[in-house]
C-alpha positions in Angstrom: 1.9 -6.2 10.9 0.8 -4.4 7.8 1.3 -5.7 4.2 1.2 -3.1 1.5 1.2 -4.1 -2.2 1.5 -1.4 -4.9 0.8 -2.3 -8.5 2.2 0.4 -10.8 1.9 0.8 -14.5 4.0 2.4 -17.1 6.9 3.7 -15.2 10.1 1.7 -14.4 11.3 3.1 -11.1 15.1 3.4 -10.8 16.6 1.4 -8.0 17.0 4.6 -5.8 13.4 5.6 -6.6 12.1 2.2 -5.6 14.1 2.1 -2.4 12.9 5.6 -1.5 9.3 4.7 -2.2 9.5 1.5 -0.1 11.0 3.4 2.8 8.5 6.3 2.5 5.5 4.0 2.5 7.0 2.1 5.5 7.5 5.4 7.3 3.9 6.5 6.5 2.2 3.5 7.9 4.3 3.7 11.0 3.4 7.4 11.4 -0.2 7.5 10.2 -1.4 4.1 11.5 1.1 3.4 14.3 2.5 0.2 12.8 5.7 -1.4 13.8 8.4 -1.0 11.1 10.1 -4.4 11.9 7.0 -6.3 10.8 5.9 -4.0 7.9 6.1 -5.4 4.4 5.9 -3.3 1.3 5.9 -4.6 -2.3 5.9 -2.7 -5.5 4.9 -4.7 -8.6 5.3 -3.3 -12.1 2.3 -3.7 -14.4 2.1 -3.6 -18.2 -0.1 -0.6 -19.1 -1.6 -2.5 -22.0 -3.1 -5.0 -19.5 -4.7 -2.1 -17.5 -7.9 -0.4 -18.7 -9.6 2.7 -17.4 -13.0 3.5 -18.8 -12.7 0.5 -21.1 -9.5 1.8 -22.8 -6.2 0.0 -22.3 -3.4 2.4 -21.2 -0.2 2.8 -23.2 3.3 3.9 -22.4 2.4 7.6 -23.1 -0.4 7.6 -20.5 0.2 8.8 -16.9 0.9 5.8 -14.7 -2.0 4.1 -12.9 -1.7 2.4 -9.5 -3.6 0.2 -7.2 -2.5 0.0 -3.6 -3.8 -2.6 -1.1 -3.0 -2.1 2.6 -3.8 -5.0 4.9 -4.0 -4.4 8.6 -5.7 -6.0 11.6 -9.4 -5.1 12.0 -10.2 -2.6 14.7 -6.6 -1.4 15.1 -7.1 1.9 13.4 -9.6 4.8 13.4 -11.4 6.0 10.3 -9.4 9.2 10.6 -6.1 7.3 10.6 -7.2 5.3 7.5 -8.3 8.4 5.7 -5.0 10.1 6.4 -3.1 7.0 5.2 -5.0 7.0 2.0 -4.3 10.7 1.3 -0.6 10.4 2.2 -0.2 7.3 0.1 -1.5 9.1 -2.9 0.8 12.1 -2.2 3.8 9.6 -1.9 2.9 8.0 -5.3 2.7 11.4 -7.0 6.0 12.4 -5.4 7.6 9.3 -6.7 6.2 9.0 -10.2 4.6 12.4 -11.0 1.0 12.6 -12.1 -1.1 9.4 -11.9 -4.4 8.4 -13.3 -7.4 9.7 -11.4 -8.7 6.2 -11.2 -5.8 5.2 -8.9 -7.1 3.5 -5.8 -5.9 2.9 -2.3 -7.8 0.2 -0.4 -7.4 -0.7 3.2 -8.5 -4.2 4.1 -9.3 -4.7 7.8 -8.6 -8.4 8.4 -9.9 -10.2 11.5 -7.2 -10.9 14.1 -7.9 -14.6 13.9 -7.5 -14.7 10.1 -3.9 -13.6 9.7 -0.6 -13.3 11.5 3.1 -13.6 11.1 5.8 -16.0 12.2 3.3 -18.8 12.6 1.0 -17.0 15.1 -2.3 -15.2 14.5 -2.8 -11.6 15.7 -5.6 -12.9 18.0 -3.1 -15.3 19.6 -0.6 -12.5 20.1 -3.2 -10.4 21.8 -4.1 -13.3 24.2 -0.4 -13.8 25.0 0.2 -10.2 25.9 -3.0 -9.9 28.0 
């Protein structure tokens, strides 16, 4: 049940680009981290470049886009290798969608305890107990 939030500066994705990006990230997490598509949520949030600074300098519309990607998954569900592959493939997907991005573009995977999150009113820990 992953949640992926992408904050992206400076580039307004066309509807078809946005839809393709949402589908590609959904596919990646399914392939790279073995997550179920039907409970995967991906969000792309546009960010004003003038509200984003790298090395203390605010970006502007002429700068390459910057991005920050947060991926939230249940702790212990993925190997370090799977996470490293997801980070690399997420960067490749961003570059494929928007072109060159700032070097200081981060992909962060948060491993959240199974008793600290869930969906449809049930924690992941409770789901594990119910399937045991």
